[in-house]
C-alpha positions in Angstrom: 23.1 38.0 167.2 19.3 38.0 167.1 17.4 34.9 168.2 16.3 32.5 165.5 12.7 33.0 166.5 13.1 36.7 165.6 14.4 36.1 162.1 12.8 35.3 158.8 14.0 31.7 158.1 14.5 32.1 154.3 16.3 35.4 154.4 17.8 35.7 157.9 16.3 39.2 158.2 15.1 40.3 161.7 11.3 40.4 161.4 10.2 41.2 165.0 9.8 44.9 165.7 10.8 46.1 169.1 8.6 48.2 171.3 11.2 50.9 171.1 10.7 51.2 167.4 6.9 51.2 167.5 5.3 54.4 166.5 1.8 55.3 167.8 -0.4 57.2 165.5 -3.8 58.8 165.6 -5.9 60.1 162.7 -7.7 63.5 162.7 -11.1 62.2 161.6 -13.1 59.1 162.5 -12.9 56.5 159.7 -9.9 58.2 158.1 -8.0 55.0 158.6 -9.8 51.6 158.9 -8.0 48.5 160.2 -9.5 45.2 159.2 -8.5 41.7 159.9 -10.1 38.6 158.3 -9.9 35.8 160.8 -12.2 33.2 159.3 -14.1 32.4 156.1 -16.8 35.0 155.9 -20.4 34.3 155.1 -21.7 34.9 151.6 -24.1 37.9 151.5 -27.4 37.8 149.7 -27.0 37.9 145.9 -23.3 36.9 146.3 -20.2 38.7 147.4 -17.5 40.5 145.3 -16.7 37.3 143.3 -20.3 37.4 142.0 -20.8 41.1 141.8 -17.3 42.4 141.1 -15.2 44.7 143.1 -16.7 48.0 141.8 -19.6 47.8 144.3 -17.8 50.1 147.1 -15.5 51.9 144.5 -17.3 55.3 145.0 -15.9 55.5 148.6 -12.4 56.3 147.3 -11.0 53.6 149.7 -7.8 51.8 148.8 -6.5 48.5 150.2 -3.1 48.3 151.7 -1.7 44.9 152.8 0.6 44.3 155.7 3.4 41.8 155.2 2.3 38.2 155.9 2.9 36.8 159.4 3.6 40.2 160.9 0.5 40.9 163.1 2.3 43.7 165.0 1.9 45.8 161.8 -1.8 45.7 162.4 -1.7 46.1 166.2 -4.9 48.1 166.7 -7.2 45.6 165.0 -5.3 42.6 166.6 -6.0 44.2 170.0 -9.6 44.7 169.2 -9.9 41.1 168.2 -8.4 39.9 171.5 -10.6 42.2 173.5 -13.7 41.0 171.7 -12.8 37.4 172.3 -12.4 37.8 176.0 -15.1 40.4 176.7 -17.7 39.3 174.2 -17.4 36.0 172.3 -16.2 33.8 175.1 -17.4 35.8 178.2 -20.7 33.9 178.5 -22.3 30.8 177.0 -24.3 31.3 173.9 -26.6 28.6 172.5 -26.4 29.8 168.8 -24.4 32.0 166.5 -27.5 34.2 166.1 -27.8 34.8 169.8 -24.1 35.8 170.0 -24.3 38.0 166.9 -27.2 39.9 168.4 -25.0 41.0 171.3 -22.2 42.3 169.1 -23.6 45.7 168.3 -24.2 46.7 171.9 -20.7 45.4 172.8 -19.1 47.5 170.1 -21.1 50.5 171.2 -19.8 50.0 174.8 -16.3 49.4 173.5 -16.2 52.7 171.6 -18.2 55.0 174.0 -17.9 53.8 177.6 -14.9 51.3 177.9 -12.0 53.3 179.3 -8.4 53.0 177.9 -5.2 53.7 179.9 -3.6 54.8 176.6 -6.1 57.6 176.3 -5.8 58.9 179.8 -8.5 56.5 181.1 -11.0 57.9 178.7 -13.1 56.0 176.0 -12.2 56.4 172.3 -15.1 58.7 171.6 -13.4 61.3 173.9 -10.9 61.8 171.1 -13.5 63.0 168.6 -14.1 66.7 168.2 -17.5 68.1 169.2 -18.1 69.7 165.9 
């Protein structure tokens, strides 16, 4: 019998995936699959966001949106891990006096994360090592 914490209260269906059933995956080309997680209310861009301009603004990209099931962060593990790493290695690693000061350090941190930070899952190499040289 599974633990109550591992079950969906209304249905009784087991909702927690085990590590034994997790399937690792990797795409052939950078950007072929993009994981995104919205954690807080975003800022409204100049001239308004999609509510003001409509959703057709990025339609020529051919991108489609796929939702994970609610309250199942393990289905979006790669972006959840990135969020955790950014919190510990960027957002809360040092004291910032303003949001602008912190935001200015994000691009260099992401560049480091993708090109120089080593990963044990990649044989102690950075993610860019997985890209082809062509």
